[in-house]
DRENTIZA-208907 format. One record per atom (N, C-alpha, C, CB): residue in one letter; x negated, y negated, z negated; residue number from 1; atom name. Coordinates in Angstrom, 3 decimals, padded with zeros to 6 digits. Atoms other than C-alpha are relative to their C-alpha. Glycine has a CB too. Layout:
BEGIN
[bafi a [X Y Z] NUM CA];
...
***
This chain:
BEGIN
[bafi s [000.841 000.122 001.189] 1 N];
[bafi s [-117.438 -049.439 -223.138] 1 CA];
[bafi s [000.156 -001.386 -000.606] 1 C];
[bafi s [-001.479 000.276 000.341] 1 CB];
[bafi s [-000.182 001.297 000.645] 2 N];
[bafi s [-116.999 -052.191 -225.699] 2 CA];
[bafi s [-001.340 -000.681 -000.162] 2 C];
[bafi s [000.694 000.152 -001.362] 2 CB];
[bafi s [001.267 000.712 000.098] 3 N];
[bafi s [-119.584 -054.915 -226.010] 3 CA];
[bafi s [-000.558 000.075 -001.414] 3 C];
[bafi s [000.174 -001.458 000.421] 3 CB];
[bafi s [000.486 -000.062 001.378] 4 N];
[bafi s [-119.802 -054.373 -229.778] 4 CA];
[bafi s [-001.081 001.071 -000.162] 4 C];
[bafi s [001.163 000.277 -000.961] 4 CB];
[bafi d [001.035 -001.032 000.135] 5 N];
[bafi d [-121.795 -051.166 -229.333] 5 CA];
[bafi d [-001.295 -000.393 000.714] 5 C];
[bafi d [000.511 001.332 000.555] 5 CB];
[bafi i [001.215 000.528 -000.620] 6 N];
[bafi i [-124.236 -053.097 -227.135] 6 CA];
[bafi i [-000.789 -000.782 -001.043] 6 C];
[bafi i [000.340 -000.902 001.228] 6 CB];
[bafi e [000.634 000.828 001.017] 7 N];
[bafi e [-124.939 -055.293 -230.143] 7 CA];
[bafi e [-000.688 000.859 -001.075] 7 C];
[bafi e [001.039 -000.923 -000.647] 7 CB];
[bafi k [000.681 -000.893 000.938] 8 N];
[bafi k [-126.184 -052.226 -232.016] 8 CA];
[bafi k [-001.475 -000.381 -000.090] 8 C];
[bafi k [000.156 001.483 000.433] 8 CB];
[bafi d [001.379 000.435 000.168] 9 N];
[bafi d [-129.602 -053.016 -233.470] 9 CA];
[bafi d [-000.961 001.153 000.264] 9 C];
[bafi d [-000.218 -000.564 -001.409] 9 CB];
[bafi y [000.917 -001.076 -000.379] 10 N];
[bafi y [-131.949 -050.712 -231.578] 10 CA];
[bafi y [-001.407 -000.220 -000.566] 10 C];
[bafi y [-000.065 000.116 001.520] 10 CB];
[bafi t [001.368 000.313 000.417] 11 N];
[bafi t [-135.026 -052.489 -232.935] 11 CA];
[bafi t [-000.403 000.724 -001.289] 11 C];
[bafi t [-000.150 -001.499 -000.191] 11 CB];
[bafi n [000.324 -000.659 001.264] 12 N];
[bafi n [-134.770 -050.810 -236.348] 12 CA];
[bafi n [000.253 001.503 000.014] 12 C];
[bafi n [000.791 -000.622 -001.107] 12 CB];
[bafi m [-000.300 -001.428 -000.113] 13 N];
[bafi m [-133.945 -047.333 -235.051] 13 CA];
[bafi m [-001.270 000.842 000.077] 13 C];
[bafi m [000.866 000.260 001.227] 13 CB];
[bafi q [001.098 -000.969 -000.118] 14 N];
[bafi q [-136.212 -044.318 -235.390] 14 CA];
[bafi q [-000.074 000.503 001.445] 14 C];
[bafi q [000.198 001.198 -000.993] 14 CB];
[bafi i [000.218 -000.501 -001.364] 15 N];
[bafi i [-137.724 -042.907 -232.178] 15 CA];
[bafi i [000.994 001.096 000.367] 15 C];
[bafi i [-001.425 000.529 000.145] 15 CB];
[bafi q [-000.888 -001.119 -000.370] 16 N];
[bafi q [-135.638 -039.713 -232.327] 16 CA];
[bafi q [001.449 -000.463 000.160] 16 C];
[bafi q [-000.075 001.115 -001.060] 16 CB];
[bafi d [-001.353 000.540 -000.157] 17 N];
[bafi d [-132.434 -041.727 -232.790] 17 CA];
[bafi d [000.126 -000.750 001.325] 17 C];
[bafi d [000.352 -000.933 -001.179] 17 CB];
[bafi l [000.009 000.707 -001.283] 18 N];
[bafi l [-133.379 -043.901 -229.828] 18 CA];
[bafi l [000.095 000.996 001.152] 18 C];
[bafi l [-001.277 -000.863 000.141] 18 CB];
[bafi q [-000.053 -001.040 -001.051] 19 N];
[bafi q [-133.963 -040.749 -227.727] 19 CA];
[bafi q [001.418 000.545 000.138] 19 C];
[bafi q [-000.987 001.161 -000.321] 19 CB];
[bafi l [-001.388 -000.477 -000.030] 20 N];
[bafi l [-130.489 -039.499 -228.699] 20 CA];
[bafi l [000.913 -001.023 000.679] 20 C];
[bafi l [000.502 000.290 -001.431] 20 CB];
[bafi e [-000.780 001.078 -000.623] 21 N];
[bafi e [-128.959 -042.862 -227.777] 21 CA];
[bafi e [-000.235 -000.012 001.511] 21 C];
[bafi e [-000.375 -001.378 -000.616] 21 CB];
[bafi l [000.375 000.018 -001.411] 22 N];
[bafi l [-130.843 -042.747 -224.485] 22 CA];
[bafi l [000.690 001.136 000.755] 22 C];
[bafi l [-001.528 000.108 000.151] 22 CB];
[bafi d [-000.684 -001.142 -000.619] 23 N];
[bafi d [-129.479 -039.275 -223.691] 23 CA];
[bafi d [001.482 -000.295 000.203] 23 C];
[bafi d [-000.172 001.262 -000.862] 23 CB];
[bafi n [-001.428 000.329 -000.088] 24 N];
[bafi n [-125.945 -040.474 -224.421] 24 CA];
[bafi n [000.279 -001.026 001.088] 24 C];
[bafi n [000.504 -000.523 -001.339] 24 CB];
[bafi v [-000.206 001.051 -000.999] 25 N];
[bafi v [-126.273 -043.598 -222.289] 25 CA];
[bafi v [-000.275 000.541 001.402] 25 C];
[bafi v [-000.909 -001.218 -000.294] 25 CB];
[bafi n [000.276 -000.619 -001.302] 26 N];
[bafi n [-127.831 -041.563 -219.457] 26 CA];
[bafi n [001.220 000.760 000.510] 26 C];
[bafi n [-001.209 000.947 -000.098] 26 CB];
[bafi l [-001.241 -000.700 -000.375] 27 N];
[bafi l [-124.693 -039.393 -219.458] 27 CA];
[bafi l [001.065 -000.995 000.447] 27 C];
[bafi l [000.529 000.846 -001.183] 27 CB];
[bafi e [-000.990 001.026 -000.349] 28 N];
[bafi e [-122.487 -042.486 -219.435] 28 CA];
[bafi e [-000.302 -000.622 001.360] 28 C];
[bafi e [000.038 -001.093 -001.077] 28 CB];
[bafi v [000.401 000.609 -001.275] 29 N];
[bafi v [-124.471 -043.987 -216.543] 29 CA];
[bafi v [000.305 000.955 001.151] 29 C];
[bafi v [-001.509 -000.367 -000.012] 29 CB];
[bafi r [-000.285 -000.988 -001.047] 30 N];
[bafi r [-124.109 -040.748 -214.572] 30 CA];
[bafi r [001.481 000.007 000.355] 30 C];
[bafi r [-000.438 001.403 -000.450] 30 CB];
[bafi q [-001.445 -000.008 -000.246] 31 N];
[bafi q [-120.328 -040.971 -214.985] 31 CA];
[bafi q [000.484 -001.320 000.594] 31 C];
[bafi q [000.752 000.288 -001.296] 31 CB];
[bafi n [-000.435 001.318 -000.465] 32 N];
[bafi n [-120.119 -044.690 -214.244] 32 CA];
[bafi n [-001.214 -000.871 000.268] 32 C];
[bafi n [000.934 -000.674 -001.035] 32 CB];
[bafi n [001.271 000.669 -000.288] 33 N];
[bafi n [-123.095 -046.180 -212.444] 33 CA];
[bafi n [000.164 -001.425 000.514] 33 C];
[bafi n [-000.771 000.798 001.006] 33 CB];
[bafi n [-000.108 001.418 -000.358] 34 N];
[bafi n [-121.600 -049.582 -211.669] 34 CA];
[bafi n [000.558 -000.829 -001.144] 34 C];
[bafi n [000.879 -000.169 001.231] 34 CB];
[bafi e [-000.373 000.726 001.216] 35 N];
[bafi e [-121.044 -050.743 -215.241] 35 CA];
[bafi e [-001.250 -000.698 -000.539] 35 C];
[bafi e [000.621 000.968 -001.079] 35 CB];
[bafi g [001.179 000.770 000.390] 36 N];
[bafi g [-123.561 -053.522 -215.937] 36 CA];
[bafi g [-000.384 000.144 -001.462] 36 C];
[bafi g [000.227 -001.432 000.298] 36 CB];
[bafi d [000.266 -000.082 001.439] 37 N];
[bafi d [-123.201 -053.250 -219.711] 37 CA];
[bafi d [-000.733 001.280 -000.397] 37 C];
[bafi d [001.300 -000.093 -000.765] 37 CB];
[bafi l [000.725 -001.250 000.283] 38 N];
[bafi l [-124.421 -049.637 -219.642] 38 CA];
[bafi l [-001.482 -000.160 000.317] 38 C];
[bafi l [000.594 001.176 000.815] 38 CB];
[bafi y [001.404 000.244 -000.356] 39 N];
[bafi y [-127.604 -050.748 -217.883] 39 CA];
[bafi y [-000.658 -000.932 -001.021] 39 C];
[bafi y [-000.103 -000.607 001.422] 39 CB];
[bafi l [000.514 000.878 001.060] 40 N];
[bafi l [-127.995 -053.536 -220.445] 40 CA];
[bafi l [-000.334 000.826 -001.237] 40 C];
[bafi l [001.032 -001.109 -000.351] 40 CB];
[bafi k [000.170 -000.844 001.183] 41 N];
[bafi k [-127.552 -051.003 -223.242] 41 CA];
[bafi k [-001.258 000.856 000.138] 41 C];
[bafi k [001.243 000.898 -000.213] 41 CB];
[bafi r [001.156 -000.870 -000.212] 42 N];
[bafi r [-130.121 -048.644 -221.721] 42 CA];
[bafi r [-001.291 -000.827 000.036] 42 C];
[bafi r [000.161 000.806 001.314] 42 CB];
[bafi s [001.153 000.899 -000.027] 43 N];
[bafi s [-132.473 -051.567 -221.099] 43 CA];
[bafi s [-000.464 -000.333 -001.421] 43 C];
[bafi s [000.346 -001.292 000.763] 43 CB];
[bafi l [000.323 000.323 001.400] 44 N];
[bafi l [-132.303 -052.505 -224.798] 44 CA];
[bafi l [-000.657 001.193 -000.701] 44 C];
[bafi l [001.276 -000.425 -000.764] 44 CB];
[bafi i [000.592 -001.215 000.591] 45 N];
[bafi i [-133.085 -048.904 -225.763] 45 CA];
[bafi i [-001.433 000.172 000.503] 45 C];
[bafi i [000.853 001.263 000.348] 45 CB];
[bafi y [001.355 -000.106 -000.570] 46 N];
[bafi y [-136.051 -048.754 -223.373] 46 CA];
[bafi y [-000.936 -001.025 -000.629] 46 C];
[bafi y [000.039 -000.193 001.531] 46 CB];
[bafi k [000.827 001.053 000.591] 47 N];
[bafi k [-137.292 -052.063 -224.773] 47 CA];
[bafi k [-000.450 000.419 -001.401] 47 C];
[bafi k [000.778 -001.344 -000.056] 47 CB];
[bafi s [000.335 -000.441 001.355] 48 N];
[bafi s [-137.151 -050.645 -228.315] 48 CA];
[bafi s [-000.981 001.162 000.007] 48 C];
[bafi s [001.261 000.398 -000.747] 48 CB];
[bafi l [000.955 -001.112 -000.139] 49 N];
[bafi l [-139.062 -047.573 -227.099] 49 CA];
[bafi l [-001.342 -000.488 000.541] 49 C];
[bafi l [000.572 001.088 000.928] 49 CB];
[bafi g [001.240 000.579 -000.491] 50 N];
[bafi g [-141.701 -049.927 -225.689] 50 CA];
[bafi g [-000.227 000.184 001.493] 50 C];
[bafi g [-001.138 000.586 -000.737] 50 CB];
[bafi d [000.128 -000.206 -001.447] 51 N];
[bafi d [-141.015 -049.068 -222.037] 51 CA];
[bafi d [000.582 -001.206 000.744] 51 C];
[bafi d [000.718 001.315 000.440] 51 CB];
[bafi i [-000.464 001.262 -000.575] 52 N];
[bafi i [-140.786 -052.572 -220.591] 52 CA];
[bafi i [000.357 000.154 001.479] 52 C];
[bafi i [-001.070 -001.081 -000.169] 52 CB];
[bafi q [-000.288 -000.212 -001.434] 53 N];
[bafi q [-140.922 -051.393 -216.942] 53 CA];
[bafi q [001.395 000.590 000.198] 53 C];
[bafi q [-001.059 000.934 000.634] 53 CB];
[bafi a [-001.322 -000.630 -000.118] 54 N];
[bafi a [-137.894 -049.126 -217.391] 54 CA];
[bafi a [001.099 -000.967 -000.432] 54 C];
[bafi a [000.065 001.289 -000.848] 54 CB];
[bafi a [-000.966 000.993 000.480] 55 N];
[bafi a [-136.117 -051.864 -219.346] 55 CA];
[bafi a [000.283 -001.033 001.084] 55 C];
[bafi a [-000.520 -000.694 -001.275] 55 CB];
[bafi l [-000.166 000.972 -001.088] 56 N];
[bafi l [-136.723 -054.312 -216.491] 56 CA];
[bafi l [000.782 000.582 001.166] 56 C];
[bafi l [-001.358 -000.484 000.486] 56 CB];
[bafi a [-000.710 -000.642 -001.117] 57 N];
[bafi a [-135.528 -051.842 -213.864] 57 CA];
[bafi a [001.506 000.027 -000.277] 57 C];
[bafi a [-000.532 001.444 000.231] 57 CB];
[bafi d [-001.426 -000.066 000.347] 58 N];
[bafi d [-132.234 -051.436 -215.736] 58 CA];
[bafi d [000.651 -001.376 -000.072] 58 C];
[bafi d [000.178 000.711 -001.327] 58 CB];
[bafi i [-000.610 001.332 000.084] 59 N];
[bafi i [-131.686 -055.126 -216.430] 59 CA];
[bafi i [000.155 -000.569 001.409] 59 C];
[bafi i [-000.858 -000.957 -000.891] 59 CB];
[bafi d [-000.150 000.413 -001.404] 60 N];
[bafi d [-132.298 -055.754 -212.705] 60 CA];
[bafi d [001.243 000.624 000.625] 60 C];
[bafi d [-001.248 000.389 000.814] 60 CB];
[bafi r [-001.230 -000.646 -000.507] 61 N];
[bafi r [-129.551 -053.214 -211.914] 61 CA];
[bafi r [001.229 -000.723 -000.535] 61 C];
[bafi r [000.047 001.506 -000.404] 61 CB];
[bafi a [-001.136 000.714 000.605] 62 N];
[bafi a [-127.223 -055.000 -214.332] 62 CA];
[bafi a [000.215 -001.337 000.700] 62 C];
[bafi a [-000.233 -000.223 -001.517] 62 CB];
[bafi i [-000.097 001.308 -000.659] 63 N];
[bafi i [-128.013 -058.359 -212.694] 63 CA];
[bafi i [000.520 000.150 001.424] 63 C];
[bafi i [-001.370 -000.703 000.010] 63 CB];
[bafi k [-000.547 -000.262 -001.347] 64 N];
[bafi k [-127.341 -056.862 -209.230] 64 CA];
[bafi k [001.513 000.151 -000.057] 64 C];
[bafi k [-000.634 001.272 000.613] 64 CB];
[bafi l [-001.441 -000.229 000.137] 65 N];
[bafi l [-123.901 -055.853 -210.503] 65 CA];
[bafi l [000.736 -001.271 -000.427] 65 C];
[bafi l [000.261 001.117 -001.012] 65 CB];
[bafi d [-000.630 001.234 000.472] 66 N];
[bafi d [-123.178 -059.185 -212.206] 66 CA];
[bafi d [-001.063 -001.064 -000.242] 66 C];
[bafi d [000.815 000.256 -001.292] 66 CB];
[bafi g [001.089 000.969 000.028] 67 N];
[bafi g [-125.657 -061.939 -211.418] 67 CA];
[bafi g [000.271 -001.259 -000.797] 67 C];
[bafi g [-000.335 -000.379 001.367] 67 CB];
[bafi k [-000.335 001.214 000.754] 68 N];
[bafi k [-123.803 -064.589 -213.426] 68 CA];
[bafi k [000.086 000.275 -001.503] 68 C];
[bafi k [001.328 -000.581 000.498] 68 CB];
[bafi n [-000.125 -000.366 001.413] 69 N];
[bafi n [-123.867 -062.716 -216.735] 69 CA];
[bafi n [-001.195 -000.550 -000.789] 69 C];
[bafi n [000.096 001.546 -000.161] 69 CB];
[bafi s [001.097 000.682 000.703] 70 N];
[bafi s [-125.899 -064.917 -219.095] 70 CA];
[bafi s [-000.729 000.946 -000.968] 70 C];
[bafi s [000.544 -001.219 -000.771] 70 CB];
[bafi r [000.625 -000.985 000.895] 71 N];
[bafi r [-126.535 -061.986 -221.460] 71 CA];
[bafi r [-001.086 000.782 000.744] 71 C];
[bafi r [001.066 000.974 -000.573] 71 CB];
[bafi y [000.971 -000.739 -000.818] 72 N];
[bafi y [-128.300 -060.074 -218.656] 72 CA];
[bafi y [-001.214 -000.887 000.304] 72 C];
[bafi y [000.658 000.493 001.327] 72 CB];
[bafi l [001.072 000.925 -000.370] 73 N];
[bafi l [-130.285 -063.143 -217.614] 73 CA];
[bafi l [-000.896 -000.291 -001.200] 73 C];
[bafi l [000.585 -001.311 000.558] 73 CB];
[bafi l [000.756 000.248 001.223] 74 N];
[bafi l [-131.316 -063.810 -221.203] 74 CA];
[bafi l [-000.933 001.166 -000.282] 74 C];
[bafi l [000.947 -000.230 -001.191] 74 CB];
[bafi e [000.800 -001.210 000.247] 75 N];
[bafi e [-132.516 -060.231 -221.591] 75 CA];
[bafi e [-001.141 000.099 001.002] 75 C];
[bafi e [000.885 001.266 000.076] 75 CB];
[bafi k [001.034 -000.025 -001.038] 76 N];
[bafi k [-134.395 -060.420 -218.294] 76 CA];
[bafi k [-001.121 -000.983 -000.346] 76 C];
[bafi k [000.609 -000.341 001.386] 76 CB];
[bafi g [000.982 001.007 000.378] 77 N];
[bafi g [-136.116 -063.599 -219.438] 77 CA];
[bafi g [-000.878 000.479 -001.146] 77 C];
[bafi g [000.695 -001.293 -000.386] 77 CB];
[bafi e [000.730 -000.515 001.162] 78 N];
[bafi e [-137.089 -061.983 -222.732] 78 CA];
[bafi e [-001.007 001.081 000.413] 78 C];
[bafi e [000.986 000.566 -001.041] 78 CB];
[bafi l [000.874 -001.082 -000.477] 79 N];
[bafi l [-138.541 -058.943 -220.944] 79 CA];
[bafi l [-001.184 -000.557 000.786] 79 C];
[bafi l [000.793 000.988 000.876] 79 CB];
[bafi m [001.080 000.604 -000.780] 80 N];
[bafi m [-140.550 -061.128 -218.560] 80 CA];
[bafi m [-001.029 -000.639 -000.933] 80 C];
[bafi m [000.563 -001.054 000.987] 80 CB];
[bafi i [000.902 000.604 000.978] 81 N];
[bafi i [-141.993 -062.963 -221.554] 81 CA];
[bafi i [-000.809 001.096 -000.706] 81 C];
[bafi i [000.798 -000.845 -001.035] 81 CB];
[bafi l [000.712 -001.131 000.614] 82 N];
[bafi l [-142.844 -059.641 -223.248] 82 CA];
[bafi l [-001.083 000.527 000.928] 82 C];
[bafi l [000.983 001.130 -000.357] 82 CB];
[bafi k [000.935 -000.501 -001.002] 83 N];
[bafi k [-144.548 -058.633 -220.019] 83 CA];
[bafi k [-001.059 -001.045 000.340] 83 C];
[bafi k [000.752 000.417 001.263] 83 CB];
[bafi k [000.881 001.138 -000.290] 84 N];
[bafi k [-146.330 -062.010 -219.962] 84 CA];
[bafi k [000.000 -000.344 001.496] 84 C];
[bafi k [-001.434 000.306 -000.468] 84 CB];
[bafi d [-000.167 000.347 -001.411] 85 N];
[bafi d [-144.993 -062.568 -216.440] 85 CA];
[bafi d [000.849 -001.264 000.057] 85 C];
[bafi d [000.664 001.178 000.819] 85 CB];
[bafi y [-000.720 001.272 000.063] 86 N];
[bafi y [-144.092 -066.235 -216.289] 86 CA];
[bafi y [000.341 -000.560 001.370] 86 C];
[bafi y [-000.811 -001.007 -000.760] 86 CB];
[bafi a [-000.213 000.521 -001.359] 87 N];
[bafi a [-143.927 -066.617 -212.509] 87 CA];
[bafi a [001.469 -000.321 000.258] 87 C];
[bafi a [-000.496 001.007 001.038] 87 CB];
[bafi c [-001.418 000.189 -000.295] 88 N];
[bafi c [-140.148 -066.276 -212.441] 88 CA];
[bafi c [000.567 -001.242 -000.674] 88 C];
[bafi c [000.786 001.218 -000.431] 88 CB];
[bafi f [-000.503 001.193 000.671] 89 N];
[bafi f [-139.801 -069.265 -214.768] 89 CA];
[bafi f [-000.399 -001.280 000.726] 89 C];
[bafi f [-000.502 -000.042 -001.425] 89 CB];
[bafi s [000.408 001.211 -000.704] 90 N];
[bafi s [-141.540 -071.634 -212.389] 90 CA];
[bafi s [001.030 -000.262 001.092] 90 C];
[bafi s [-001.451 000.138 000.599] 90 CB];
[bafi i [-001.124 000.333 -000.883] 91 N];
[bafi i [-138.994 -073.463 -210.294] 91 CA];
[bafi i [-000.433 -000.060 001.463] 91 C];
[bafi i [000.619 -001.338 -000.413] 91 CB];
[bafi d [000.416 000.259 -001.376] 92 N];
[bafi d [-141.149 -073.938 -207.193] 92 CA];
[bafi d [-000.712 001.184 000.659] 92 C];
[bafi d [-000.901 -001.199 000.031] 92 CB];
[bafi n [000.595 -001.142 -000.705] 93 N];
[bafi n [-142.114 -070.384 -206.233] 93 CA];
[bafi n [001.004 000.590 000.984] 93 C];
[bafi n [-000.469 001.084 -001.005] 93 CB];
[bafi d [-000.871 -000.547 -001.044] 94 N];
[bafi d [-140.630 -068.182 -203.512] 94 CA];
[bafi d [000.862 001.178 -000.458] 94 C];
[bafi d [-000.833 000.431 001.164] 94 CB];
[bafi y [-000.788 -001.137 000.481] 95 N];
[bafi y [-139.035 -065.553 -205.739] 95 CA];
[bafi y [001.481 -000.275 000.189] 95 C];
[bafi y [-000.305 000.293 -001.483] 95 CB];
[bafi e [-001.447 000.176 -000.124] 96 N];
[bafi e [-135.354 -064.978 -205.044] 96 CA];
[bafi e [000.606 -000.295 -001.368] 96 C];
[bafi e [000.657 001.257 000.623] 96 CB];
[bafi e [-000.522 000.219 001.346] 97 N];
[bafi e [-134.941 -065.076 -208.822] 97 CA];
[bafi e [-000.140 -001.438 -000.453] 97 C];
[bafi e [-000.697 000.901 -000.974] 97 CB];
[bafi t [000.211 001.387 000.414] 98 N];
[bafi t [-136.088 -068.681 -208.975] 98 CA];
[bafi t [001.330 -000.706 -000.213] 98 C];
[bafi t [-000.838 -000.753 001.040] 98 CB];
[bafi f [-001.301 000.652 000.089] 99 N];
[bafi f [-132.528 -069.810 -208.360] 99 CA];
[bafi f [000.721 000.428 -001.280] 99 C];
[bafi f [000.857 000.332 001.241] 99 CB];
[bafi i [-000.638 -000.527 001.204] 100 N];
[bafi i [-131.154 -067.538 -211.089] 100 CA];
[bafi i [-000.635 -000.628 -001.236] 100 C];
[bafi i [-000.114 001.544 -000.054] 100 CB];
[bafi f [000.677 000.484 001.190] 101 N];
[bafi f [-133.795 -068.686 -213.534] 101 CA];
[bafi f [000.113 -001.500 -000.164] 101 C];
[bafi f [-001.440 000.394 000.037] 101 CB];
[bafi s [-000.192 001.442 000.156] 102 N];
[bafi s [-133.394 -072.361 -212.747] 102 CA];
[bafi s [001.368 -000.252 -000.624] 102 C];
[bafi s [-000.128 -000.736 001.370] 102 CB];
[bafi k [-001.335 000.091 000.610] 103 N];
[bafi k [-129.686 -071.908 -213.567] 103 CA];
[bafi k [-000.084 000.396 -001.475] 103 C];
[bafi k [001.022 000.910 000.755] 103 CB];
[bafi f [000.161 -000.519 001.358] 104 N];
[bafi f [-130.670 -069.929 -216.655] 104 CA];
[bafi f [-000.675 -001.039 -000.899] 104 C];
[bafi f [-000.821 001.307 000.016] 104 CB];
[bafi i [000.744 000.991 000.789] 105 N];
[bafi i [-133.137 -072.579 -217.824] 105 CA];
[bafi i [000.884 -001.214 -000.283] 105 C];
[bafi i [-001.296 -000.436 000.742] 105 CB];
[bafi s [-000.885 001.142 000.275] 106 N];
[bafi s [-130.598 -075.362 -217.384] 106 CA];
[bafi s [001.107 000.398 -000.978] 106 C];
[bafi s [000.621 -000.537 001.316] 106 CB];
[bafi f [-000.974 -000.519 000.975] 107 N];
[bafi f [-128.096 -073.180 -219.279] 107 CA];
[bafi f [-000.573 -000.091 -001.415] 107 C];
[bafi f [000.383 001.472 000.333] 107 CB];
[bafi i [000.667 000.054 001.294] 108 N];
[bafi i [-130.579 -072.889 -222.161] 108 CA];
[bafi i [-000.198 -001.455 -000.445] 108 C];
[bafi i [-001.355 000.731 000.066] 108 CB];
[bafi r [000.157 001.430 000.328] 109 N];
[bafi r [-131.362 -076.619 -222.001] 109 CA];
[bafi r [001.322 -000.590 -000.451] 109 C];
[bafi r [-000.542 -000.787 001.213] 109 CB];
[bafi g [-001.342 000.458 000.378] 110 N];
[bafi g [-127.626 -077.247 -222.177] 110 CA];
[bafi g [000.335 000.397 -001.432] 110 C];
[bafi g [001.051 000.571 000.959] 110 CB];
[bafi l [-000.246 -000.476 001.366] 111 N];
[bafi l [-127.415 -075.162 -225.340] 111 CA];
[bafi l [-000.777 -000.832 -001.014] 111 C];
[bafi l [-000.384 001.485 -000.131] 111 CB];
[bafi s [000.848 000.693 000.965] 112 N];
[bafi s [-130.313 -076.957 -226.995] 112 CA];
[bafi s [000.318 -001.499 -000.056] 112 C];
[bafi s [-001.474 000.210 000.353] 112 CB];
[bafi a [-000.356 001.421 -000.018] 113 N];
[bafi a [-128.881 -080.370 -226.037] 113 CA];
[bafi a [001.046 -000.335 -001.076] 113 C];
[bafi a [000.531 -000.392 001.387] 113 CB];
[bafi d [-001.092 000.240 000.974] 114 N];
[bafi d [-125.953 -079.920 -228.441] 114 CA];
[bafi d [-000.524 -000.445 -001.362] 114 C];
[bafi d [000.841 001.269 -000.173] 114 CB];
***
């Protein structure tokens, strides 16, 4: 799957179009369940449908498959903020994600330093 179709703007889609997209991605996932980008795509669709829990579950699967992918980490961060769950952003907690997020935060700081 190309990354250009991931960039599709799900936020402005009608519910029934999102459901169709979801059905299509579900088929793709069934055929290839270790493709991180498919989980990202489905996560974005779930987010647009307002199902943050399902979106998080999928972005977590994507991160399991490729933990260094900054796009996945960015999406995860956005979902945690939507969920108002800021624990993972604190550097001194016991979450296994703390390490990922400390890397992510320094990545973002690096971007804003330019």
